[in-house]
C-alpha positions as CSV (number, residue, x, y, z in Angstrom):
1,M,123.6,98.2,105.1
2,F,123.0,97.4,101.5
3,E,126.8,97.4,100.8
4,A,126.5,94.9,98.0
5,F,124.5,97.4,95.9
6,R,126.6,100.5,96.5
7,Q,128.8,100.1,93.4
8,Q,125.7,99.6,91.2
9,A,124.1,102.6,92.8
10,A,127.1,104.8,92.1
11,A,127.1,103.8,88.5
12,Q,123.4,104.6,88.2
13,I,123.6,108.1,89.6
14,A,126.6,109.0,87.5
15,G,124.3,109.7,84.5
16,W,121.8,111.8,86.4
17,S,121.5,115.6,86.0
18,L,121.8,117.7,89.1
19,Q,118.0,118.2,89.2
20,E,117.5,114.5,89.1
21,K,120.0,114.0,91.9
22,V,118.5,116.5,94.2
23,G,114.9,115.3,93.5
24,Q,115.8,111.9,94.8
25,L,116.4,113.4,98.3
26,F,112.8,114.4,98.7
27,I,109.7,112.6,99.9
28,L,106.8,114.8,99.1
29,A,103.0,114.7,99.2
30,F,100.2,116.0,97.1
31,P,96.5,116.5,97.6
32,G,93.7,114.3,96.2
33,K,93.5,111.0,94.4
34,D,94.9,111.9,91.0
35,A,98.5,110.9,90.4
36,E,98.8,113.6,87.8
37,A,99.4,116.1,90.6
38,A,102.7,114.5,91.2
39,R,103.8,114.1,87.5
40,P,106.0,117.2,87.3
41,L,107.9,116.2,90.4
42,I,108.4,112.6,89.3
43,E,109.2,113.2,85.6
44,R,111.2,116.4,85.9
45,Y,113.0,115.8,89.1
46,N,113.3,112.0,89.7
47,L,111.4,112.4,93.0
48,G,112.6,110.1,95.7
49,G,109.1,109.2,96.9
50,C,105.8,110.3,98.4
51,Y,104.1,110.3,101.7
52,L,100.5,109.0,101.0
53,S,97.5,109.3,103.3
54,Q,93.8,108.8,103.4
55,D,93.5,112.0,101.4
56,N,95.1,110.1,98.5
57,A,93.1,106.9,98.6
58,D,90.2,105.6,100.7
59,T,90.2,102.1,99.4
60,F,92.5,99.4,98.2
61,A,91.2,99.9,94.6
62,E,92.0,103.6,94.7
63,A,95.4,103.0,96.2
64,R,96.3,100.4,93.5
65,T,95.2,102.8,90.7
66,L,97.2,105.6,92.2
67,T,100.4,103.7,92.9
68,R,100.4,102.0,89.5
69,A,100.0,105.4,87.8
70,M,102.8,106.9,89.8
71,D,105.2,104.1,89.0
72,A,104.4,104.5,85.3
73,M,105.6,108.1,85.4
74,R,109.0,106.9,86.6
75,G,111.8,106.8,84.0
76,A,113.3,103.4,83.2
77,D,116.7,104.5,84.4
78,F,115.5,105.6,87.8
79,P,114.8,103.6,91.0
80,P,111.3,103.0,92.4
81,L,109.6,105.6,94.4
82,L,109.6,105.2,98.1
83,L,105.8,105.2,99.0
84,G,105.4,105.5,102.7
85,V,102.2,105.3,104.8
86,D,101.4,105.8,108.5
87,Q,99.9,102.3,108.9
88,E,101.0,102.0,112.5
89,G,97.8,100.9,114.3
90,A,96.5,103.9,116.1
91,W,97.1,105.9,112.9
92,S,96.1,104.3,109.6
93,V,95.3,104.5,105.9
94,L,92.7,102.9,103.8
95,S,90.3,102.9,106.8
96,P,88.0,101.1,107.2
97,E,89.0,98.6,104.6
98,S,92.5,97.9,106.0
99,T,93.1,95.8,109.1
100,T,94.5,98.4,111.6
101,G,94.7,96.3,114.7
102,P,94.2,97.8,118.1
103,G,97.3,100.0,118.0
104,N,100.7,99.9,119.7
105,L,99.6,100.7,123.2
106,A,97.2,97.8,123.2
107,L,99.9,95.5,121.7
108,G,102.2,96.7,124.6
109,S,99.4,95.7,127.1
110,A,99.1,92.3,125.5
111,D,102.9,92.0,125.9
112,N,103.2,89.2,123.4
113,P,106.0,89.9,120.8
114,Q,104.7,87.1,118.6
115,L,101.3,88.8,118.4
116,T,102.9,92.2,117.7
117,A,105.0,90.6,114.9
118,A,101.8,89.0,113.5
119,M,100.0,92.4,113.5
120,Y,102.9,94.1,111.7
121,R,103.1,91.2,109.2
122,V,99.4,92.0,108.4
123,F,100.4,95.7,107.9
124,G,103.1,94.6,105.5
125,N,101.0,92.2,103.5
126,E,98.1,94.7,103.1
127,M,100.1,97.7,102.3
128,R,102.1,95.9,99.6
129,S,98.7,94.8,98.2
130,A,97.8,98.5,97.9
131,G,101.1,99.2,96.1
132,F,102.8,100.9,99.0
133,N,106.4,99.7,99.9
134,C,107.1,101.4,103.3
135,V,105.3,101.4,106.6
136,L,106.3,104.5,108.5
137,G,106.4,102.6,111.8
138,P,106.8,101.4,114.4
139,C,106.8,104.3,116.9
140,A,109.8,103.6,119.1
141,D,108.8,106.3,121.5
142,I,108.2,105.6,125.2
143,N,105.3,107.2,127.1
144,F,107.4,108.8,129.8
145,Q,105.0,111.8,129.6
146,T,101.5,110.2,129.7
147,E,99.7,113.3,128.7
148,S,101.2,113.5,125.2
149,P,98.5,114.6,122.8
150,I,100.3,113.2,119.8
151,I,102.1,109.9,120.8
152,D,99.7,108.4,123.4
153,T,98.3,105.1,122.0
154,R,100.8,105.2,119.1
155,A,103.6,104.1,121.6
156,F,103.9,100.6,123.0
157,G,103.9,101.8,126.6
158,E,105.9,103.5,129.3
159,L,108.5,100.7,130.2
160,P,111.7,101.0,128.1
161,T,112.5,97.3,128.0
162,R,108.9,96.4,127.0
163,V,108.8,99.0,124.3
164,A,112.2,97.8,123.0
165,S,110.9,94.2,122.8
166,Q,107.8,95.3,121.0
167,A,109.7,97.6,118.6
168,S,112.0,94.7,117.6
169,A,109.0,92.4,117.1
170,A,107.2,95.0,115.0
171,V,110.2,95.4,112.7
172,H,110.6,91.6,112.3
173,G,106.9,91.4,111.6
174,A,106.9,94.1,108.9
175,H,109.9,92.4,107.3
176,D,108.0,89.1,107.4
177,G,105.2,90.9,105.6
178,G,107.7,91.9,102.9
179,I,107.7,95.6,103.5
180,V,110.2,98.3,104.6
181,A,109.9,99.6,108.2
182,C,110.8,102.9,109.8
183,A,111.4,103.4,113.5
184,K,110.4,106.9,114.8
185,H,110.7,109.6,116.2
186,F,114.4,109.6,117.0
187,P,115.7,110.1,119.7
188,G,112.2,109.8,121.2
189,H,109.1,111.8,121.4
190,G,107.6,110.3,124.5
191,A,109.3,112.5,127.2
192,T,107.4,115.6,126.2
193,S,103.7,116.7,126.3
194,G,104.3,119.0,123.4
195,D,103.2,118.4,119.8
196,T,105.8,119.1,117.1
197,H,103.0,119.8,114.7
198,R,102.7,123.0,116.6
199,D,106.2,124.0,118.0
200,I,109.5,122.7,119.2
201,P,109.3,120.9,122.5
202,T,112.4,120.5,124.8
203,V,113.6,117.4,126.6
204,D,116.3,118.1,129.2
205,K,118.2,114.8,129.1
206,S,121.8,114.0,128.6
207,G,123.1,111.6,126.0
208,A,123.8,109.1,128.8
209,Q,120.3,109.3,130.0
210,L,118.9,108.8,126.5
211,L,121.2,105.7,126.0
212,E,120.0,104.2,129.3
213,N,116.2,104.6,128.5
214,D,114.9,106.5,125.5
215,L,117.1,104.9,122.9
216,L,116.6,101.3,123.9
217,P,113.7,100.8,121.5
218,F,115.8,102.3,118.6
219,Q,118.7,100.0,119.5
220,A,116.3,97.1,119.3
221,A,114.9,98.2,116.0
222,I,118.4,98.6,114.6
223,R,119.4,95.1,115.7
224,A,116.2,93.9,114.0
225,G,117.4,95.4,110.8
226,V,115.2,98.5,110.4
227,E,116.0,100.3,107.2
228,L,114.8,103.8,108.0
229,I,114.8,105.9,111.1
230,M,112.7,109.1,111.3
231,T,113.8,112.0,113.3
232,S,111.8,114.2,115.8
233,H,111.7,118.0,115.8
234,I,112.6,118.1,119.5
235,R,115.4,120.1,121.1
236,Y,117.7,118.3,123.5
237,P,119.8,121.2,124.9
238,Q,122.2,119.1,126.8
239,I,123.3,117.6,123.5
240,D,122.7,120.4,121.1
241,P,121.5,123.7,122.6
242,Q,120.8,125.3,119.2
243,H,118.8,122.9,116.9
244,P,116.2,120.2,117.2
245,A,117.1,116.6,116.5
246,T,116.2,116.8,112.8
247,L,118.8,119.6,112.3
248,S,121.4,118.4,114.8
249,A,124.7,116.7,113.8
250,P,125.5,115.8,117.4
251,I,122.3,113.8,117.6
252,L,122.2,112.3,114.1
253,Q,125.9,111.7,113.6
254,G,127.0,111.4,117.2
255,L,124.2,109.4,118.7
256,L,122.5,107.7,115.8
257,R,125.4,106.9,113.5
258,E,128.4,106.6,115.8
259,Q,127.0,105.4,119.1
260,L,124.1,103.2,117.9
261,G,125.8,102.2,114.7
262,F,122.9,102.8,112.3
263,T,123.9,102.5,108.7
264,G,120.5,102.8,107.0
265,L,118.6,105.9,105.9
266,V,117.7,108.8,108.1
267,I,114.4,110.5,107.1
268,S,113.1,113.7,108.5
269,D,109.6,114.0,110.0
270,S,107.6,116.5,108.0
271,M,109.5,119.7,107.5
272,N,106.3,121.6,107.3
273,M,105.2,120.9,110.8
274,G,105.0,123.9,113.1
275,A,108.2,123.1,114.9
276,I,110.2,123.8,111.8
277,R,108.0,126.1,109.8
278,R,107.6,128.6,112.6
279,N,111.3,128.7,113.5
280,Y,113.2,128.3,110.3
281,A,113.0,129.5,106.7
282,P,112.3,126.4,104.5
283,V,115.5,126.4,102.5
284,E,117.6,127.1,105.6
285,A,116.0,124.2,107.4
286,T,116.5,121.8,104.5
287,L,120.2,122.6,104.1
288,L,120.7,122.4,107.9
289,A,119.0,118.9,107.9
290,F,121.2,117.7,105.1
291,R,124.4,118.9,106.8
292,A,123.2,117.3,110.1
293,G,122.8,113.9,108.5
294,I,119.4,113.6,107.0
295,D,119.3,111.5,103.9
296,L,115.6,112.1,102.9
297,I,113.6,115.2,103.5
298,M,109.9,114.7,104.0
299,L,107.5,117.6,103.4
300,S,104.5,115.5,103.9
301,E,102.2,118.2,105.3
302,E,102.8,121.0,102.7
303,H,99.5,120.4,101.0
304,Y,97.5,120.5,104.2
305,D,97.3,124.2,103.9
306,H,95.1,123.5,100.8
307,Q,96.8,126.2,98.9
308,S,96.7,126.2,95.1
309,D,100.5,126.9,94.8
310,Y,101.5,123.7,96.6
311,L,103.2,122.3,93.5
312,D,105.0,125.5,92.7
313,R,106.4,125.7,96.3
314,Q,107.7,122.2,96.0
315,L,109.4,122.8,92.7
316,A,110.9,126.0,94.1
317,M,112.3,124.0,97.1
318,V,114.0,121.5,94.9
319,E,115.4,124.3,92.7
320,A,116.7,126.1,95.7
321,V,118.6,123.0,96.8
322,V,120.0,122.6,93.3
323,E,121.3,126.2,93.5
324,A,122.8,125.4,96.9
325,V,124.8,122.6,95.3
326,R,125.9,124.8,92.5
327,D,127.2,127.6,94.8
328,G,128.8,125.2,97.2
329,R,126.5,125.5,100.2
330,F,125.6,121.8,99.8
331,P,128.8,120.1,98.4
332,E,128.1,117.7,95.6
333,A,130.3,115.1,97.2
334,D,127.9,115.1,100.2
335,L,125.0,114.9,97.8
336,N,126.5,111.9,96.0
337,A,127.2,110.1,99.2
338,K,123.6,110.4,100.3
339,L,122.4,109.2,96.8
340,V,124.6,106.1,96.9
341,R,123.0,105.2,100.2
342,I,119.5,105.9,99.0
343,V,119.7,104.1,95.6
344,A,121.6,101.1,97.1
345,F,118.7,100.8,99.6
346,K,116.1,101.0,96.8
347,L,117.9,98.5,94.6
348,A,118.1,96.1,97.6
349,R,114.7,96.5,99.0
350,L,112.3,98.1,96.6
351,G,113.3,96.9,93.1
352,K,111.9,93.3,93.4
353,M,109.3,93.8,96.1
354,P,106.1,92.0,95.1
355,L,103.1,94.3,95.1
356,Y,99.3,94.0,94.5
357,Q,99.0,90.5,95.8
358,D,95.8,89.1,97.3
359,F,95.6,88.5,101.0
360,D,93.4,86.6,103.4
361,L,91.3,89.4,105.1
362,S,89.5,87.0,107.5
363,A,92.8,85.7,108.7
364,H,94.0,89.2,109.3
365,Q,90.9,90.1,111.2
366,R,91.3,87.1,113.4
367,I,94.8,88.3,114.3
368,E,93.5,91.8,114.9
369,Q,90.7,90.6,117.3
370,Q,93.1,88.3,119.1
371,A,95.4,91.3,119.7
372,A,92.5,93.5,120.9
373,E,91.1,90.9,123.2
374,T,94.5,90.0,124.7
375,A,95.1,93.7,125.5
376,V,92.0,94.3,127.6
377,R,92.7,94.7,131.4
378,L,90.3,95.0,134.3
379,L,92.2,97.5,136.4
380,A,89.7,98.0,139.2
381,D,86.3,96.5,140.2
382,P,85.6,97.3,143.8
383,G,82.0,96.3,143.5
384,R,82.9,93.0,141.8
385,H,80.4,93.7,139.0
386,L,82.3,92.2,136.0
387,P,81.7,90.1,134.2
388,L,78.0,91.2,134.0
389,H,75.4,88.5,134.8
390,A,72.4,88.0,132.6
391,G,70.0,89.7,134.9
392,T,72.1,92.7,135.7
393,D,70.4,96.0,135.0
394,T,73.1,97.9,133.1
395,I,73.3,101.4,131.8
396,V,75.9,102.3,129.2
397,I,76.8,106.0,129.0
398,Q,78.5,107.8,126.2
399,T,80.5,110.4,128.2
400,T,81.7,112.2,125.0
401,P,79.2,114.8,123.6
402,Q,78.5,114.4,119.9
403,R,80.1,117.8,119.2
404,D,83.5,116.6,120.5
405,Y,83.7,114.1,117.6
406,H,83.9,116.9,115.0
407,N,87.6,116.3,114.2
408,L,87.6,112.5,114.5
409,V,88.5,112.2,110.8
410,N,91.3,114.6,110.4
411,A,91.1,116.9,107.4
412,R,94.8,116.3,106.7
413,G,94.1,112.7,105.9
414,I,96.4,111.4,108.7
415,G,95.5,110.1,112.1
416,P,93.0,107.5,113.1
417,N,90.7,108.1,110.0
418,Q,87.9,106.5,111.9
419,A,84.6,108.1,111.1
420,T,82.6,106.1,113.6
421,P,83.3,106.7,117.4
422,A,84.5,103.7,119.3
423,F,81.5,104.1,121.6
424,N,79.2,103.0,118.8
425,Y,81.0,99.7,118.4
426,F,81.0,99.0,122.1
427,A,77.4,99.8,122.6
428,Q,76.2,97.8,119.6
429,T,78.3,94.7,120.6
430,L,77.2,94.8,124.2
431,A,73.6,95.2,123.2
432,A,73.8,92.0,121.2
433,L,75.4,90.2,124.2
434,H,73.4,91.5,127.2
435,Q,69.6,92.0,127.2
436,R,69.0,94.3,130.2
437,L,70.8,97.3,128.7
438,T,70.0,101.0,128.5
439,V,72.2,103.2,126.3
440,L,72.4,106.9,127.0
441,D,74.3,109.6,125.1
442,H,76.1,112.4,126.9
443,D,73.0,114.8,126.9
444,L,70.6,112.1,128.0
445,A,73.0,111.0,130.7
446,R,73.1,114.6,132.1
447,T,69.3,114.6,132.3
448,F,69.3,111.1,133.8
449,L,71.7,112.3,136.6
450,K,69.3,115.0,137.8
451,T,66.9,112.4,139.2
452,A,68.8,109.1,139.2
453,I,68.8,107.0,142.4
454,P,71.2,104.1,142.3
455,Q,69.4,100.8,142.5
456,P,70.7,97.6,144.2
457,G,72.5,95.4,141.6
458,Q,72.5,98.1,139.0
459,V,75.8,98.7,137.0
460,V,76.7,101.9,135.1
461,L,79.3,101.6,132.4
462,A,80.8,105.0,131.4
463,V,82.7,104.9,128.1
464,T,85.6,107.2,127.7
465,E,87.7,107.7,124.5
466,N,90.7,109.5,123.1
467,Y,92.3,109.8,119.7
468,P,95.8,111.1,118.9
469,L,95.3,113.8,116.2
470,P,98.1,115.7,114.5
471,G,98.2,119.4,115.5
472,E,94.9,119.4,117.4
473,D,93.3,117.7,120.4
474,F,90.3,115.4,120.9
475,A,88.2,117.3,123.5
476,Q,87.8,115.4,126.7
477,Q,86.8,118.0,129.3
478,A,83.1,117.3,129.1
479,S,83.7,113.6,129.3
480,A,85.9,113.9,132.4
481,A,83.4,116.1,134.1
482,L,80.6,113.6,133.5
483,V,82.6,110.8,134.9
484,E,83.2,112.8,138.1
485,Q,79.5,113.4,138.4
486,L,78.7,109.7,137.8
487,A,81.3,108.6,140.4
488,A,79.8,110.9,143.0
489,R,76.4,109.4,142.4
490,F,77.1,105.7,141.8
491,G,80.4,105.0,143.5
492,A,81.5,101.4,143.1
493,Q,78.5,100.7,140.8
494,L,80.3,102.8,138.2
495,I,82.9,101.2,135.9
496,V,84.7,103.3,133.4
497,I,85.3,101.6,130.1
498,S,88.5,103.2,128.8
499,L,88.6,102.9,125.0
500,R,91.9,104.9,125.3
501,N,95.0,104.7,127.4
502,G,94.9,103.8,131.1
503,Y,96.8,106.8,132.3
504,Q,93.9,109.3,132.9
505,P,93.2,110.0,136.6
506,L,89.8,108.7,137.8
507,P,87.8,109.3,140.9
508,E,88.5,106.8,143.7
509,G,86.3,103.9,144.5
510,I,85.1,103.2,141.0
511,G,85.9,100.4,138.5
512,Q,87.9,100.6,135.3
513,L,88.2,98.2,132.3
514,C,90.8,99.4,129.8
515,A,91.2,98.4,126.2
516,Y,94.2,100.8,125.6
517,S,92.7,101.7,122.2
518,S,89.9,103.5,120.5
519,R,89.9,101.2,117.5
520,P,86.7,99.3,116.6
521,C,88.3,95.9,117.3
522,S,89.2,97.1,120.8
523,A,85.7,98.4,121.5
524,V,84.3,95.1,120.5
525,A,86.9,93.3,122.7
526,A,85.9,95.5,125.7
527,A,82.3,94.6,125.2
528,H,83.1,90.9,125.2
529,A,85.2,91.4,128.3
530,C,82.2,92.9,130.1
531,V,79.9,89.8,129.9
532,A,80.2,86.4,131.4
533,S,81.4,83.6,129.1
534,S,78.0,82.0,129.2
535,Q,76.4,85.2,127.8
536,A,79.0,85.6,125.2
537,S,78.5,82.1,123.8
538,T,74.7,82.4,123.6
C-alpha cells in the first residue's frame, strides 16, 4: 500500500532528527479546546497526529479553528498530522451538530450495504469539513457475546458474513466521502463481555477459528482498501499465551500481515486503557508494541485523568523511546521502516485531502432518517396492537430512572455524547402523532402500577435504552425490574420499545419493537413505526 510514495518518504525522513522521527510514531491527545496545549508536541517532536474528541470541540466552528491552528504549528518539511475521531455512529463527535446516523447495529439490521456506504460517506464529508482526516471506524467486531458493555451497538451484528458485508460497505463509503478509514478492534472484540478500558479480557480461540469467523470483517475491510487497522488489548492464549493482541507479534505479524496480507498501518488502541496501564509499565508496553508490529501508538486517554502533568508525561514517553533507539532496544532500522510506511501513507492520503468544504446537512439528515427507519423491526406483538389506531388509549413509560442518565455524556469526551435521552425524542414524536397518549416517567410509572387495572384496548409502551460507554456502564437494573412488573400486570398489552440492541431477555407473552439504537433518529423512527400510516400522514 502506498508503494509509489515510499522513495519520497525515505528521502523526507532522512533529514529528521531522532526526536522528530520518534514523535511521528505517536497519536496523542490533549484536554480542552485550545490547540496551544499540543504545540510543544507538534513543534518539538513532529507529532504524528492526535486523537480528538468532544472534549476538544463541540461544534464544527470550534473544530475548524482547532484543526487549522494545529496545522499551522506543523513545520513545512513535515507531513500532515493524522487527526482521528470516533465518528462511528453509536459513538460520535461534534454532537448534536454532526449527523451520527443510527449506529452500526441499526445499519446491520437494515442490511443494506448501499445505505451503510451512504452513511459512512456522510461521516467522511462532515469530518473533513471539520478539518479531521481520519474516521476511526468502522468497528469490524462481531457480537458473539451479546452482553458486551463496550461494543454492543457499535458492531454491525452477530452474523460474521453480514458484518463483513457491512464493514466493506463502510470502508467504501468513507473513501467515497474522501476520508481515511480504520477497521477495529483486531482481531475482534465481540467475543468477550470484558471492557479493555478496565482490564485484559481473554478469548480462547485458535487462529483457525478466528480465520473462519472473527476475521471475516477484517478481511473484507482489507479487500475494500482500509488504510488503518486498530488493535485490541485482548489476550488470545492459543495464539500468544503471554501478551494481548496489541503487544503480540504472532497476532500482528502472523495473522494480520502474513495471513491476511495487510500492508497498511497498524495503530494501537489507547495505551492508557486499563488493560495496558494496569499490567505493563508505559515504556515497556510501548516498546513491546513496536516490536510486535505496531506502527502508531495511540495514548488517547492519557488526559482523562485530568492531571496537570499530562504534557510532561507525554514528553517523557517520547524521550524514553528516543533513548531506547539510542541504546539499541529499539533498532533505528526498525524505526525507519515504520516511518517510511507512515510518511508514504500521509503523502498519498493526507497531503492533498480537501478540508473545510461545505456540505448539504438536510441531505445528510435524510440519509440518517432512512437508515434509522429501515432498521426498525417489530419482533413480537402477540396482542396485534401495532400500529396504533387513532382511538387507542396508549401509555408511554420511561423505564429508566432519571438518576441512571448521570453518565450519558461521558466526561472523557468519547462515547455517544448525547445529552438528551432517547426516550425524550420518542415520547415527543409520538405525542405529535397520536392524541390519546399518557407519558409517565419511571417514578410515576411505579406509582401507577400500584393501582393500575388493565383496560380493554389499552396499550402500554415501555421504552428501554442502553448506551455503550468507555470504562463504565449505563445502569439498566431498575429499567429491567420495571419491565418485569409491567409484563406481570399487562401481559400482551405491553410492548417494549427497545431503543437499544434486541439481545436483552424479556418476559414471555409481551410485544417488542426494536430500533437497535439509542440515537435520536432511531427514537423518532421507532415512534413513526408505532402509528398507522394514516396517523403519521395527518
